[in-house]
C-alpha positions in Angstrom: -13.0 11.5 -8.7 -13.9 11.9 -5.1 -12.4 8.5 -4.1 -9.5 6.6 -5.6 -9.7 2.9 -6.7 -9.0 1.6 -3.2 -11.8 3.6 -1.7 -9.7 6.3 -0.1 -10.7 10.0 -0.2 -8.8 11.8 -3.0 -5.7 13.5 -1.4 -6.4 16.9 -3.1 -10.0 17.0 -2.0 -8.9 15.9 1.5 -6.4 18.8 1.6 -9.0 21.3 0.5 -11.5 20.2 3.1 -8.9 20.4 5.9 -7.9 23.9 4.6 -11.5 25.2 4.7 -12.0 23.8 8.2 -8.8 25.3 9.4 -9.7 28.7 8.0 -13.1 28.6 9.6 -11.7 27.6 13.0 -9.0 30.2 12.7 -11.5 33.0 12.0 -13.6 32.0 15.0 -10.6 31.9 17.3 -9.3 35.3 16.0 -12.7 37.0 16.7 -12.8 35.5 20.2 -9.2 36.4 21.0 -9.5 40.0 19.8 -12.8 40.8 21.5 -12.8 39.1 24.9 -9.6 37.2 25.7 -7.1 40.1 25.1 -8.4 42.0 28.2 -8.4 38.8 30.3 -4.8 38.0 29.3 -3.4 41.5 29.7 -5.2 42.4 33.0 -6.7 39.5 34.9 -4.3 36.7 34.0 -1.1 38.8 34.2 -2.1 39.9 37.6 -2.7 36.3 38.7 0.7 35.2 37.4 2.6 38.0 39.1 0.9 37.2 42.4 1.6 33.4 42.1 4.6 32.8 39.8 5.5 29.3 41.1 2.0 27.9 40.7 1.7 29.6 37.3 4.9 27.9 36.1 3.7 24.4 37.2 0.4 24.9 35.4 2.1 26.0 32.2 4.4 22.9 32.2 1.5 20.6 32.9 -0.5 22.1 30.1 2.4 21.6 27.6 2.8 18.0 28.7 -0.9 17.3 28.3 -0.9 19.0 24.9 2.0 16.7 23.7 0.2 13.6 25.0 -3.0 14.6 23.2 -1.2 15.2 19.9 0.4 11.7 20.2 -2.9 10.1 20.9 -4.6 11.8 17.9 -1.8 10.8 15.7 -2.0 7.2 16.8 -5.8 7.1 16.4 -6.2 9.0 13.1 -2.8 8.6 11.6 -2.2 6.3 8.5 -1.7 2.6 9.1 -0.3 0.9 6.0 1.5 -2.2 5.0 5.2 -1.5 4.1 8.2 -3.4 2.9 11.4 -2.4 4.7 14.8 -3.8 5.5 17.6 -5.2 3.3 15.4 -8.2 2.3 12.1 -6.3 2.0 10.6 -8.1 4.9 6.9 -7.7 5.3 5.8 -5.5 8.2 2.0 -5.2 9.0 0.5 -3.2 11.9 -1.8 -5.3 14.0 -4.6 -2.9 14.0 -4.8 -2.3 10.3 -6.9 -5.1 9.0 -10.0 -6.8 10.5 -8.6 -10.3 9.7 -4.8 -10.4 10.4 -4.6 -13.9 8.9 -5.4 -12.7 5.3 -2.7 -10.8 3.6 -4.0 -7.9 1.3 -2.5 -4.9 -0.4 -3.8 -1.7 -1.8 -2.8 -0.8 -5.3 -1.1 2.4 -4.1 1.0 0.3 -1.7 2.1 -2.0 -4.5 3.0 1.1 -6.6 5.1 2.6 -3.8 7.2 -0.5 -3.3 10.7 -1.1 -4.8 10.9 -3.5 -7.7 12.2 -6.1 -5.3 9.5 -5.4 -2.8 6.8 -5.8 -5.5 8.3 -9.2 -6.4 8.3 -10.2 -2.8 4.7 -9.1 -2.4 3.7 -11.4 -5.3 5.6 -14.3 -3.6 3.8 -13.6 -0.3 0.4 -13.5 -2.0 1.2 -16.9 -3.6 2.0 -18.2 -0.1 -1.3 -16.8 1.2 -3.2 -18.7 -1.4 -1.5 -22.0 -0.4 1.1 -22.4 -3.1 4.1 -24.4 -2.1 7.7 -23.1 -2.0 6.7 -19.6 -3.1 9.9 -17.5 -3.3 11.4 -14.5 -5.0 14.3 -15.4 -7.2 14.5 -12.3 -9.4 17.7 -10.5 -10.0 20.5 -10.1 -12.4 20.6 -12.9 -14.9 17.2 -14.3 -13.8 16.2 -15.0 -17.4 12.7 -13.9 -17.0 11.7 -15.5 -13.7 11.0 -13.3 -10.6 8.9 -15.7 -8.5 8.4 -19.5 -8.5 6.0 -21.7 -6.7 4.1 -25.0 -7.1 0.3 -25.6 -6.8 -1.5 -28.6 -5.2 -1.0 -30.6 -8.5 2.7 -30.0 -8.4 2.5 -27.6 -11.4 5.3 -25.1 -11.6 4.3 -21.5 -11.6 6.8 -19.0 -13.1 6.0 -15.3 -12.5 7.6 -12.3 -14.1 6.6 -9.1 -12.2 6.6 -5.7 -14.0 6.1 -2.6 -11.8 6.4 -0.2 -14.7 4.5 3.1 -14.7 3.6 2.5 -18.4 1.9 -0.5 -20.0 4.2 -3.4 -20.8 4.8 -3.9 -24.6 5.0 -7.0 -26.8 8.8 -7.2 -26.7 8.8 -8.0 -22.9 6.1 -10.7 -23.4 8.1 -12.2 -26.3 11.2 -12.5 -24.1 9.2 -14.1 -21.3 7.7 -16.6 -23.8 11.2 -17.6 -24.9 12.3 -18.6 -21.4 9.3 -19.4 -19.2 8.6 -22.9 -20.7 11.7 -23.7 -22.7 14.3 -22.7 -20.1 12.5 -22.9 -16.8 9.9 -25.6 -17.6 6.9 -23.6 -16.4 3.5 -25.3 -16.4 1.8 -22.0 -15.6 3.7 -19.0 -17.0 2.2 -15.8 -15.6 3.4 -12.2 -16.4 2.1 -9.5 -14.0 2.0 -5.8 -14.9 1.0 -3.2 -12.4 -0.3 -0.9 -15.1 -1.4 -3.4 -17.7 -0.3 -4.5 -21.2 -0.5 -3.1 -24.7 -2.9 -4.7 -27.2 -0.1 -6.3 -29.3 1.3 -7.8 -26.1 -2.1 -9.2 -25.2 -2.5 -10.6 -28.7 0.9 -12.3 -28.6 0.2 -13.8 -25.2 -3.1 -15.3 -26.3 -1.5 -16.8 -29.4 1.3 -18.5 -27.3 -1.0 -19.4 -24.3 0.8 -17.1 -21.8 -1.2 -15.8 -18.9 -1.2 -12.0 -18.4 -2.3 -10.4 -15.2 -3.1 -6.7 -15.7 -4.2 -4.1 -13.3 -7.8 -5.2 -12.8 -6.8 -8.8 -12.1 -3.9 -7.8 -9.9 -6.3 -5.6 -7.8 -8.6 -8.6 -7.2 -5.7 -10.8 -6.3 -4.1 -8.2 -4.0 -7.5 -7.6 -2.3 -7.9 -11.2 -1.2 -9.1 -13.4 -4.1 -7.3 -16.6 -4.8 -5.0 -16.4 -7.8 -6.6 -19.2 -9.7 -10.1 -17.7 -9.1 -9.0 -14.5 -10.6 -7.4 -16.2 -13.6 -10.1 -18.9 -14.1 -7.7 -21.8 -13.6 -8.9 -25.0 -12.1 -7.0 -27.0 -9.5 -7.7 -30.3 -7.7 -9.0 -28.5 -4.6 -11.5 -26.3 -6.5 
């Protein structure tokens, strides 16, 4: 594919395009240097430097400084601007110039995939807060008994989220464990299990039988890209 699922140019194709461009520019420069510039450097320019060493030194220093400033400017303009999670508590950091609307939190799927497990859970909590859920917080950790994120909606219903950032699809065993704790132990009104790379068919069948809500990769992408959670899942609330 030319573009990935977030609309970015495929990295391999981008590397090949840059390589072809660099080779073409390099060939042009080599021909120019070997034909015309070599005589100018070895005869004309060297004579000018030996006649005016101090002025030549200042020009060289100034040229180096300008080159460094130009490189920094190009890196700032064309360099990558991404959302990242950093710090001991995975605090969200967002560059101001990355999104057209800084009030709407969004993530690309490759950003979610690159996070730590804790960062992925925190991202889900932040998306809940973006959608207006109350008390959205990450509580996952050792002994969490299947709950990674909790929140309440405008009808005071309790949401319990379990967030799986696995590279493979999530199997039925994990869904069964979540079913055993989400409602009975935590009292969830809306139990939701999120999997970055989806679920196996037995897991989907089990969840449908026990009325568990599964959010696979397509639904997660819509949510991460700005849609309200309940719109993605087809859940009605008092404000909708």
